[in-house]
C-alpha positions in Angstrom: -34.1 43.2 17.9 -30.6 42.6 16.5 -31.6 39.1 15.2 -34.8 40.5 13.5 -33.0 43.5 11.9 -30.2 41.2 10.7 -32.8 38.8 9.2 -34.6 41.6 7.4 -31.5 43.3 6.0 -29.2 40.4 5.2 -31.5 37.4 4.6 -34.7 39.0 3.2 -33.2 42.0 1.3 -29.7 40.6 0.7 -27.9 43.8 1.6 -25.0 42.1 3.3 -24.9 44.9 5.9 -21.9 44.8 8.3 -22.5 44.1 12.0 -22.1 47.7 13.1 -24.9 48.9 10.7 -27.2 46.2 12.0 -26.3 47.1 15.6 -26.8 50.9 15.0 -30.2 50.4 13.3 -31.4 48.1 16.1 -30.3 50.5 18.8 -31.9 53.5 17.0 -35.2 51.6 16.7 -35.1 50.7 20.5 -34.2 54.3 21.5 -36.9 55.7 19.2 -39.5 53.4 20.7 -38.6 54.3 24.2 -38.8 58.1 23.6 -42.2 57.6 22.0 -43.4 55.2 24.7 -42.5 57.4 27.7 -44.6 60.5 26.9 -47.5 58.3 25.7 -47.3 56.4 29.0 -47.6 59.7 30.9 -50.7 60.7 28.8 -52.3 57.4 29.5 -51.4 57.2 33.2 -52.7 60.7 34.0 -56.0 60.0 32.3 -56.2 56.6 33.9 -55.6 58.0 37.4 -58.0 60.8 37.1 -60.8 58.6 35.9 -60.1 55.8 38.5 -59.9 58.3 41.4 -63.2 59.8 40.2 -64.9 56.5 40.3 -63.6 55.8 43.8 -65.0 59.1 45.0 -68.3 58.8 43.2 -67.4 61.4 40.6 -67.2 61.3 36.8 -63.7 62.7 36.1 -62.6 64.2 32.9 -65.2 63.6 30.2 -65.6 66.7 28.1 -62.6 66.8 25.7 -63.0 63.9 23.2 -64.9 60.7 23.7 -65.1 60.0 27.5 -62.4 62.7 28.0 -59.7 60.7 26.1 -58.2 63.9 24.7 -57.9 65.6 28.1 -54.2 64.7 28.5 -53.4 66.3 25.1 -55.4 69.4 26.1 -53.4 69.6 29.3 -50.1 69.2 27.3 -51.1 72.1 25.0 -52.0 74.2 28.0 -48.5 73.6 29.5 -46.8 74.6 26.3 -48.7 77.8 26.1 -48.5 78.9 29.8 -46.1 81.7 30.7 -42.8 80.7 32.3 -42.6 82.8 35.4 -39.3 83.0 37.4 -39.2 84.8 40.7 -37.1 87.9 40.6 -34.9 86.8 43.6 -34.5 83.2 42.3 -31.2 81.7 41.1 -32.3 81.7 37.5 -29.6 79.3 36.2 -30.2 76.6 38.8 -34.0 77.3 38.6 -33.8 76.4 34.9 -31.5 73.4 35.3 -33.5 71.8 38.2 -36.4 70.2 36.1 -33.8 69.0 33.5 -31.7 67.3 36.1 -34.9 65.7 37.5 -36.3 64.4 34.3 -33.2 63.4 32.3 -32.0 60.6 34.5 -35.4 58.9 34.6 -35.2 58.3 30.8 -31.9 56.4 31.3 -33.6 53.9 33.5 -35.4 52.5 30.5 -32.0 51.4 29.1 -31.8 48.3 31.4 -35.5 47.4 31.7 -36.2 44.0 29.9 -39.5 44.2 27.9 -39.4 40.7 26.6 -37.0 37.8 25.6 -33.8 39.5 24.3 -35.8 42.8 24.3 -33.5 45.1 26.3 -31.6 48.2 25.2 -28.4 47.3 27.2 -28.1 44.1 29.3 -25.7 45.4 31.8 -24.2 42.9 34.3 -25.0 45.5 36.9 -28.3 46.5 35.5 -30.1 46.5 38.9 -27.4 48.8 40.4 -27.5 51.1 37.4 -31.3 51.4 37.6 -31.4 52.7 41.2 -28.1 54.6 41.0 -29.5 56.7 38.1 -32.9 57.2 39.9 -31.0 58.8 42.8 -29.7 61.6 40.6 -33.2 63.0 40.3 -33.2 63.8 44.0 -30.4 66.4 43.3 -32.8 68.1 40.9 -35.5 68.3 43.6 -33.1 70.0 46.0 -31.9 72.4 43.3 -35.5 73.4 42.6 -36.2 74.1 46.3 -33.0 76.0 46.8 -33.1 78.1 43.6 -36.7 79.2 44.1 -35.8 81.3 47.1 -39.1 80.3 48.7 -39.5 78.8 52.2 -42.3 76.4 51.1 -40.2 75.2 48.1 -37.1 74.7 50.3 -39.1 72.8 52.9 -40.6 70.6 50.3 -37.1 69.9 48.8 -35.7 69.0 52.2 -38.6 66.7 52.8 -38.1 65.1 49.4 -34.4 64.4 50.0 -34.9 63.1 53.5 -37.7 60.8 52.3 -35.9 59.4 49.3 -32.6 58.8 51.1 -34.4 57.1 54.0 -36.5 54.8 51.8 -33.8 53.9 49.3 -32.1 51.9 52.0 -35.0 49.4 52.6 -35.7 49.4 48.9 -32.2 48.2 48.0 -32.0 45.9 51.0 -35.2 44.2 49.9 -33.8 43.6 46.4 -30.6 41.9 47.6 -32.5 38.5 47.8 -33.1 38.6 44.0 -29.3 39.1 43.4 -28.6 36.1 45.7 -31.3 33.9 44.1 -30.3 34.7 40.5 -26.6 35.0 41.1 -26.5 38.2 39.0 -27.4 41.9 39.0 -28.5 41.7 35.4 -32.2 42.3 35.2 -32.5 39.9 32.3 -30.8 37.2 34.3 -33.2 37.9 37.2 -36.2 37.5 35.0 -34.8 34.3 33.3 -34.3 32.8 36.8 -38.1 33.0 37.4 -39.1 30.3 34.9 -41.0 27.3 36.3 -44.4 26.6 37.8 -44.8 28.4 41.2 -41.4 27.0 42.0 -38.4 28.5 40.2 -36.3 26.3 38.0 -33.2 27.6 39.7 -34.4 25.9 42.9 -36.0 22.8 41.4 -34.9 22.2 37.8 -37.4 19.4 37.3 -40.5 21.7 37.5 -42.2 22.5 34.2 -41.2 25.8 32.7 -44.4 27.8 32.3 -42.9 31.1 33.3 -44.6 31.1 36.7 -41.7 30.5 39.0 -41.9 34.0 40.4 -39.9 35.0 43.5 -43.0 36.3 45.1 -44.3 32.8 45.7 -41.6 32.3 48.3 -41.8 33.8 51.9 -38.5 35.7 51.2 -39.8 37.1 48.0 -43.2 38.0 49.4 -41.8 39.9 52.3 -39.3 41.7 50.1 -42.1 42.6 47.7 -44.2 44.2 50.4 -41.2 46.1 51.8 -40.1 47.2 48.4 -43.5 48.4 47.2 -43.9 50.5 50.3 -40.5 52.0 49.7 -41.4 52.6 46.0 -44.4 54.6 47.1 -42.2 56.8 49.2 -39.6 57.2 46.4 -42.3 58.0 43.9 -44.0 60.5 46.3 -47.3 58.6 46.1 -50.0 58.8 48.8 -49.7 58.3 51.7 -46.1 59.4 51.3 -46.7 62.6 49.2 -45.3 64.7 51.9 -42.7 66.7 49.8 -45.6 68.4 47.8 -48.3 68.4 50.5 -50.7 71.0 49.0 -52.5 71.5 52.3 -49.3 72.4 54.1 -46.6 73.8 51.7 -48.6 74.7 48.5 -46.7 72.5 46.1 -43.4 71.9 47.8 -40.4 72.2 45.5 -42.6 72.9 42.5 -44.2 76.0 44.1 -42.4 78.5 42.0 -42.6 76.6 38.7 -45.1 77.0 35.8 -45.5 76.1 32.2 -43.2 73.4 30.7 -40.8 73.5 33.7 -43.6 72.3 35.9 -44.6 69.8 33.2 -41.1 68.3 33.3 -41.4 67.6 37.0 -44.8 66.1 36.3 -43.4 64.0 33.5 -40.5 62.8 35.5 -42.7 61.8 38.4 -45.1 59.7 36.4 -42.4 58.0 34.4 -40.6 57.2 37.6 -43.8 55.7 39.1 -44.3 53.7 35.9 -40.7 52.4 36.1 -41.0 51.6 39.8 -44.1 49.5 39.0 -42.3 47.9 36.1 -39.2 47.0 38.2 -41.6 45.5 40.8 -43.1 43.3 38.2 -39.6 42.4 36.9 -38.0 41.5 40.2 -40.9 39.8 42.0 -43.5 38.7 39.4 -41.3 37.4 36.6 -41.4 40.5 34.3 -42.1 39.2 30.8 -42.3 35.6 32.0 -45.6 33.9 31.6 -47.3 30.9 30.0 -46.4 30.5 26.3 -43.3 32.7 26.2 -40.7 30.0 26.7 -42.3 27.8 24.0 -42.3 30.7 21.5 -38.6 31.5 22.4 -37.7 27.8 21.7 -39.2 28.1 18.2 -37.7 31.5 17.4 -34.6 32.5 15.3 -31.4 32.9 17.3 -27.7 32.1 17.2 -28.4 28.7 19.0 -31.4 28.0 16.7 -30.6 29.2 13.2 -33.4 27.2 11.7 -36.0 29.0 13.8 -38.7 31.2 12.5 -38.3 35.0 13.0 -42.1 35.3 13.3 -41.8 33.6 16.7 -39.3 36.3 17.8 -42.0 38.9 17.2 -44.7 36.8 18.9 -42.5 36.0 21.9 -41.7 39.7 22.3 -45.3 40.8 22.0 -46.5 38.3 24.5 -43.7 39.1 26.9 -44.4 42.8 26.6 -48.1 42.2 27.2 -47.3 40.3 30.4 -44.9 43.0 31.7 -47.4 45.8 30.9 -50.3 44.0 32.4 -48.4 43.5 35.7 -47.1 47.1 35.6 -50.6 48.6 35.1 -51.9 46.4 37.9 -49.4 47.9 40.4 -50.1 51.4 39.1 -53.8 50.7 39.9 -52.8 49.8 43.4 -51.0 53.1 43.7 -54.1 54.9 42.5 -56.3 52.9 44.9 -54.0 53.8 47.8 -54.3 57.4 46.9 -58.0 57.2 47.1 -58.1 55.3 50.3 -55.5 56.6 52.7 -54.6 60.0 54.2 -51.2 61.5 54.1 -48.7 60.5 56.9 -46.9 63.0 59.1 -43.2 63.4 58.5 -42.3 61.8 61.8 -44.5 58.8 61.1 -42.8 58.4 57.7 -39.3 58.4 59.2 -40.2 56.2 62.2 -41.8 53.6 59.9 -38.8 53.5 57.5 -36.0 53.4 60.1 -37.6 51.5 62.9 -39.6 48.9 61.0 -38.8 48.5 57.3 -35.0 48.6 57.5 -34.8 45.9 60.3 -37.4 43.8 58.5 -35.5 43.8 55.3 -32.2 43.0 57.0 -33.8 39.9 58.6 -35.2 39.0 55.2 -31.6 38.9 53.9 -30.8 36.3 56.6 -33.9 34.3 55.4 -32.6 34.5 51.8 -29.3 33.1 52.9 -31.0 30.2 54.7 -33.1 29.6 51.6 -30.0 29.2 49.4 -28.3 27.1 51.9 -31.2 24.7 52.2 -32.1 24.4 48.6 -28.6 24.5 46.9 -25.9 23.6 49.4 -24.6 20.2 50.5 -21.6 18.5 52.0 -19.3 20.2 49.6 -20.3 23.6 51.0 -20.0 22.4 54.6 -23.8 22.2 55.0 -24.2 18.4 55.5 -27.0 18.8 58.1 -29.5 19.0 55.3 -28.3 15.9 53.4 -31.2 13.8 54.8 -33.5 15.8 52.5 -31.7 14.5 49.4 -29.7 16.1 46.7 -29.8 19.9 46.2 -32.5 20.9 43.8 -35.3 18.5 44.9 -38.8 19.3 46.1 -38.3 18.2 49.7 -35.5 20.8 50.2 -37.8 23.5 48.7 -40.6 22.6 51.2 -38.2 22.8 54.1 -36.8 26.1 53.0 -40.3 27.5 52.5 -41.3 26.4 56.1 -38.2 27.7 57.8 -38.2 31.1 56.1 -41.9 31.5 56.6 -41.5 31.0 60.4 -38.6 33.4 60.5 -40.3 36.2 58.6 -43.6 36.0 60.4 -41.8 36.0 63.8 -39.7 39.0 62.7 -42.8 40.9 61.5 -44.7 40.2 64.8 -41.7 41.1 67.0 -41.0 44.4 65.2 -44.7 45.4 65.0 -45.1 44.7 68.7 -41.9 46.6 69.5 -43.0 49.7 67.6 -46.5 49.7 69.1 -45.0 49.6 72.6 -42.6 52.4 71.7 -45.5 54.5 70.4 -47.6 53.8 73.5 -44.7 54.8 75.8 -44.1 58.0 73.9 -47.8 59.0 74.1 -47.8 58.2 77.8 -44.7 60.4 78.3 -46.2 63.3 76.4 -49.4 63.0 78.5 -47.4 63.1 81.7 -45.3 66.0 80.5 -42.0 64.1 80.5 -41.3 65.0 76.8 -41.2 68.6 75.8 -43.4 69.8 72.9 -42.6 73.1 71.3 -45.5 75.6 71.5 -46.8 76.9 68.2 -45.3 80.3 67.1 -47.5 83.3 67.3 -48.2 85.2 64.1 
């Protein structure tokens, strides 16, 4: 954006604007676009989910307001603005007011480090990946505040469920992303995307492969297993089915949102959908190349930049548009998977949720880190690093080493999955047998 604004102001209009003016205008444009895009995304995603779920359940869905119901999200927004804000008399009114703000505000900051296209990022932090998930964790405080301030048992139970669930599943989520930091050698999200150039094989592993923007990490056994683990953890963090336990309507009304109405409720709704959109976007960025795709690298080479002053700024716009299209297409695909899971699977019990996270996902992601280390050793190390055992396969960065690394990590990850699945099944069978035999005590239900 800086290069385009500088070209328009100083080259086309001849204003000789100082750098700080160009930087300020470019940042204002980016921030303005983000604050427009986020609410529009929520409008689209709510309509998209309701229509898709309706089709899966042999219904029509919203179809009365506007053509095919396209204006239904706007009608819902107007309804939220006009509904009365009801606060329980015994609630902590200040905390009750602050809770939706604390939940929604941090989510907007997550847009700051998300790369939309080549050089299209608000702030390219060296620790962008860490910033993204550190900021997302703050929203959990807002959920706890909402449950506590409402002075309602259902709300407090939902808040405690939300905190336990998010904390438990942030661990496998972050462990599953460590491989990307190891592969790219950076926590910058832009650097992670740029490391996924190539053709089914990343150019960081085999530099000689053609760069068609298809060297996605998911095409490796390490990346595929990490993707599955991360996406499951993302479902839990975003409170999507089958992990929508904190707001289980059949059990605890609406969880931490029980005592909220009007725009306070809408803020929780807004934060949740934006968070799910961003989780889908980060999944596409880390595992599926983000804005990478056929044609983007060629357009970038023809565009105007500091390294290519003779380039055409039209190619900057085209590269950004194509990269953004690739990112959004992948993001919406993952959101459709979230919608499909909601229509296909029932809600888990809280004990099933915790057992799956702590006894299966976390050990699996830790083993995957070992596989990632072996991948790097096989593809990039040699005698200089004390790994001369692989010298028979040739110099680092050739195709033979990549095939060996693929085979070794595939065997390790499949064996780890089989072993952990078998171990958990045996544990479940043993517990059921103990319950049937009366060896484990079960608390009787309380009388009314």
